[in-house]
C-alpha positions as CSV (number, residue, x, y, z in Angstrom):
1,M,33.5,-10.1,-4.4
2,E,30.1,-8.6,-5.4
3,F,28.3,-9.6,-2.2
4,W,31.2,-8.4,0.0
5,Q,31.3,-5.0,-1.8
6,N,27.6,-4.6,-1.3
7,I,27.6,-6.0,2.2
8,Y,26.0,-2.9,3.8
9,S,22.9,-3.3,1.5
10,H,22.5,-6.8,3.0
11,F,23.2,-6.0,6.6
12,D,21.0,-4.2,9.2
13,P,23.0,-2.5,12.0
14,V,20.0,-3.1,14.3
15,A,20.3,-6.6,15.8
16,F,16.8,-6.6,17.3
17,K,14.3,-4.4,19.1
18,L,12.9,-4.3,22.6
19,G,9.8,-2.2,22.2
20,E,10.9,1.2,21.0
21,I,14.5,0.5,21.9
22,S,16.7,-0.7,19.0
23,V,19.6,-2.8,20.0
24,H,22.4,-2.3,17.6
25,W,25.2,-4.7,16.7
26,Y,27.6,-1.9,17.8
27,G,26.2,-2.0,21.3
28,I,26.5,-5.8,21.4
29,M,30.1,-5.7,20.2
30,Y,30.9,-3.0,22.7
31,A,29.6,-5.2,25.5
32,L,31.6,-8.1,24.1
33,A,34.7,-6.0,24.1
34,L,34.2,-5.1,27.8
35,L,33.5,-8.7,28.8
36,S,36.3,-10.2,26.7
37,A,38.8,-7.7,28.2
38,I,37.9,-9.0,31.6
39,F,38.0,-12.7,30.6
40,I,41.3,-12.4,28.8
41,A,43.1,-10.5,31.5
42,K,41.8,-13.0,34.2
43,W,43.0,-15.9,32.0
44,F,46.5,-14.5,31.8
45,I,46.5,-13.9,35.6
46,K,45.7,-17.6,36.1
47,Y,47.9,-19.0,33.3
48,D,51.0,-16.9,34.2
49,N,50.3,-17.1,38.0
50,I,50.4,-13.4,38.4
51,K,50.2,-12.4,42.1
52,I,47.0,-10.5,42.4
53,T,43.8,-11.4,44.2
54,D,40.4,-11.8,42.5
55,D,38.9,-9.2,44.9
56,I,41.5,-6.6,44.0
57,F,41.3,-7.2,40.3
58,D,37.5,-7.4,40.2
59,S,37.3,-4.0,42.1
60,Y,39.8,-2.6,39.6
61,I,37.7,-3.7,36.7
62,W,34.8,-1.5,37.8
63,W,37.1,1.5,38.2
64,A,38.7,1.0,34.8
65,E,35.4,0.4,32.9
66,I,33.8,3.5,34.4
67,G,36.9,5.5,33.5
68,V,36.8,4.1,29.9
69,I,33.2,4.9,29.4
70,L,33.3,8.4,30.9
71,G,36.5,9.2,29.1
72,A,35.3,7.9,25.7
73,R,32.1,9.9,25.8
74,I,33.6,13.1,27.3
75,G,36.6,12.8,25.0
76,Y,34.3,12.7,22.0
77,I,32.4,15.8,23.2
78,L,35.6,17.7,23.7
79,F,37.5,16.7,20.6
80,Y,34.9,15.8,17.9
81,D,31.4,17.0,18.7
82,T,30.1,20.2,17.1
83,H,28.0,20.9,20.2
84,T,30.7,21.0,22.8
85,M,29.5,24.1,24.6
86,Y,26.0,22.7,24.8
87,Y,27.1,19.6,26.6
88,L,29.5,21.5,28.9
89,T,26.7,23.8,30.0
90,N,24.2,20.9,30.1
91,P,26.3,18.0,31.4
92,W,23.3,15.9,32.3
93,Q,22.7,15.5,28.5
94,I,26.0,13.8,27.9
95,F,24.5,10.3,28.6
96,N,20.9,11.1,27.7
97,P,19.7,8.6,25.1
98,Y,16.5,10.6,24.4
99,V,16.0,13.6,22.1
100,N,12.6,15.3,22.4
101,G,11.2,12.2,24.0
102,T,12.4,9.8,21.3
103,Y,15.0,7.1,22.1
104,V,18.0,7.6,19.8
105,G,20.7,6.0,21.8
106,I,24.1,7.4,22.7
107,S,26.5,7.9,19.8
108,G,30.0,9.4,19.8
109,M,32.9,7.7,21.6
110,S,36.6,8.7,21.4
111,Y,39.3,6.1,21.9
112,H,41.8,8.7,23.0
113,G,39.3,9.9,25.6
114,A,38.8,6.3,26.8
115,F,42.6,6.0,27.0
116,L,42.9,9.0,29.2
117,G,39.9,7.9,31.3
118,F,41.5,4.5,31.8
119,I,44.7,6.1,33.0
120,I,43.0,8.5,35.4
121,A,40.7,5.7,36.8
122,S,43.8,3.4,37.2
123,L,45.8,6.0,39.0
124,L,42.9,6.8,41.4
125,F,42.3,3.1,42.1
126,C,46.0,2.4,42.7
127,K,46.4,5.4,45.0
128,R,43.3,4.3,47.0
129,K,44.4,0.6,47.3
130,N,48.2,1.3,47.5
131,I,48.9,-0.8,44.4
132,N,51.7,-0.4,41.8
133,F,50.0,1.4,38.8
134,W,52.4,-0.1,36.3
135,F,52.0,-3.6,37.6
136,I,48.2,-3.6,37.2
137,T,48.1,-1.8,33.9
138,D,50.5,-4.4,32.4
139,I,47.8,-7.0,33.2
140,A,44.9,-4.8,31.9
141,V,46.4,-4.0,28.5
142,L,46.5,-7.7,27.6
143,G,42.8,-7.8,27.8
144,V,42.2,-4.3,26.3
145,S,44.3,-4.9,23.2
146,A,42.4,-8.1,22.3
147,A,39.0,-6.7,23.2
148,Y,39.7,-3.7,20.9
149,I,39.0,-6.1,17.9
150,F,35.4,-6.3,18.9
151,G,35.1,-2.5,19.2
152,R,36.3,-1.9,15.6
153,I,34.1,-4.7,14.2
154,G,31.3,-2.9,16.0
155,N,32.2,0.3,14.1
156,F,32.1,-1.7,10.9
157,F,28.6,-3.1,11.7
158,N,27.4,0.3,12.6
159,Q,28.6,1.7,9.2
160,E,30.6,4.4,10.9
161,L,34.2,5.7,10.8
162,I,34.2,4.8,7.1
163,G,37.3,4.5,4.9
164,R,38.7,6.7,2.2
165,V,37.7,6.3,-1.4
166,T,39.6,3.5,-3.2
167,D,39.3,0.9,-6.0
168,V,41.0,-2.0,-4.3
169,P,39.2,-5.3,-4.9
170,W,38.0,-5.7,-1.3
171,A,36.6,-2.2,-1.1
172,I,32.9,-1.9,0.0
173,Y,30.2,0.4,-1.2
174,V,29.2,3.2,1.3
175,D,26.4,5.4,-0.1
176,G,27.3,4.2,-3.6
177,V,31.0,4.9,-3.3
178,L,33.7,2.3,-3.0
179,R,35.8,2.8,0.2
180,H,38.4,1.0,2.3
181,P,36.9,-1.2,5.1
182,S,39.1,0.8,7.4
183,Q,37.4,-0.4,10.6
184,L,38.6,-3.9,9.8
185,Y,42.1,-2.6,9.1
186,E,42.0,-1.0,12.6
187,A,40.7,-4.2,14.2
188,I,43.7,-6.0,12.8
189,L,46.4,-3.4,13.3
190,E,45.3,-1.7,16.5
191,G,43.8,-4.9,18.0
192,L,45.2,-8.2,16.9
193,F,48.7,-6.9,15.9
194,V,49.2,-5.1,19.2
195,F,47.8,-8.0,21.3
196,L,50.2,-10.5,19.7
197,I,53.2,-8.3,20.4
198,L,52.1,-8.0,24.1
199,V,51.5,-11.7,24.4
200,Y,55.0,-12.4,23.1
201,F,56.7,-10.0,25.4
202,R,54.6,-10.6,28.6
203,N,57.1,-13.0,30.1
204,K,60.2,-11.2,28.8
205,K,59.5,-7.7,30.3
206,R,62.3,-6.1,32.3
207,F,60.2,-3.8,34.4
208,D,56.6,-3.1,35.5
209,G,54.9,-0.9,33.0
210,Q,56.8,-2.3,30.0
211,L,53.7,-3.9,28.5
212,A,51.5,-0.9,29.2
213,L,54.0,1.5,27.6
214,M,54.4,-0.9,24.6
215,Y,50.7,-1.0,24.2
216,G,50.5,2.8,24.0
217,F,53.4,3.0,21.6
218,F,52.4,0.2,19.2
219,Y,48.7,1.2,19.3
220,A,49.7,4.8,18.3
221,I,51.8,3.5,15.4
222,A,49.0,1.2,14.2
223,R,46.4,4.0,14.5
224,I,48.6,6.5,12.6
225,I,48.9,3.9,9.8
226,A,45.2,3.2,9.8
227,E,44.4,6.9,9.6
228,F,45.7,7.0,6.1
229,F,43.0,4.7,5.0
230,R,40.2,6.2,7.2
231,Q,38.1,9.1,6.1
232,P,38.5,12.1,8.5
233,D,35.6,12.9,10.7
234,I,33.3,15.1,8.6
235,Q,32.9,17.8,11.2
236,L,36.7,18.2,11.5
237,G,38.2,17.1,8.2
238,F,42.0,17.4,7.8
239,L,43.7,19.6,10.3
240,V,46.7,20.3,8.0
241,G,47.0,19.6,4.3
242,D,45.5,16.3,3.2
243,W,47.1,14.1,5.8
244,L,47.0,15.3,9.4
245,T,43.8,14.2,11.2
246,M,42.8,14.5,14.8
247,G,43.5,10.8,15.2
248,I,47.1,11.2,14.0
249,L,47.7,14.2,16.2
250,Q,46.4,12.5,19.3
251,S,48.1,9.2,18.5
252,F,51.5,11.0,18.0
253,G,51.1,12.6,21.5
254,I,50.5,9.1,23.0
255,L,53.5,7.7,21.1
256,L,55.8,10.4,22.2
257,L,54.7,10.2,25.8
258,C,55.0,6.4,26.0
259,L,58.4,6.5,24.3
260,V,59.8,9.1,26.7
261,I,58.6,7.2,29.7
262,Y,59.9,3.9,28.3
263,I,63.4,5.2,27.7
264,Y,63.4,6.7,31.2
265,K,62.4,3.4,32.7
266,V,65.0,1.4,30.7
267,K,67.8,3.7,31.8
268,K,66.6,3.4,35.4
269,V,66.7,-0.4,35.2
270,E,70.2,-0.3,33.6
271,K,71.5,1.7,36.6
272,I,70.4,-0.9,39.1
């Protein structure tokens, strides 16, 4: 286990360089996440013979990805960044990868912001194209849940969102301190676990939106569990006591919202 525990001392988060630009493994994994989400969703469309045209879904992909990227970045600025007012008064800096003429990349993405951006983009697209919002999001979450695995592995490679201090045998050293590899816990819980549930239920659903709501519900549960192994963001810390984090608070909000809508839809189906 010695090599594993010291893996960060053997691993460079920069995959390669293009001149002054450093290409990080995190960026590569983020790109893989986006591409795999598309591939997996399209595979299920074909395999399950879902009635949606390639043109419509391809167009939806662009809307959804733009919503995810904008939501993730803006969500981080609103909920986690310590310079929120600076970005709000200088919005052109939100996606500026340069600081004082030096390329530093763009860091800081929020899952819950991405979730909200995805919903808004999906609603706008469905209104524009006159498509059932719940129908198309049921398809999308199959790809999103699996692709999430790449995102969390990217966090692990980037040595960010570190775990809490522990002495479990599989702990890894981060700045000389043994910690949970919480990013990998999240990849399994929030990614693989949720994906397998959705795959199992995809042909058993009783109404459009069931998979989308199950995704939000089970992701929230998985995230809340994972938060107890993850070190709170240093700029925020614990919101209450030594347990409530921003991630738990936001996830509970998603869980409650999805549960309420799910119960409403089940009752609506039962009346038919």
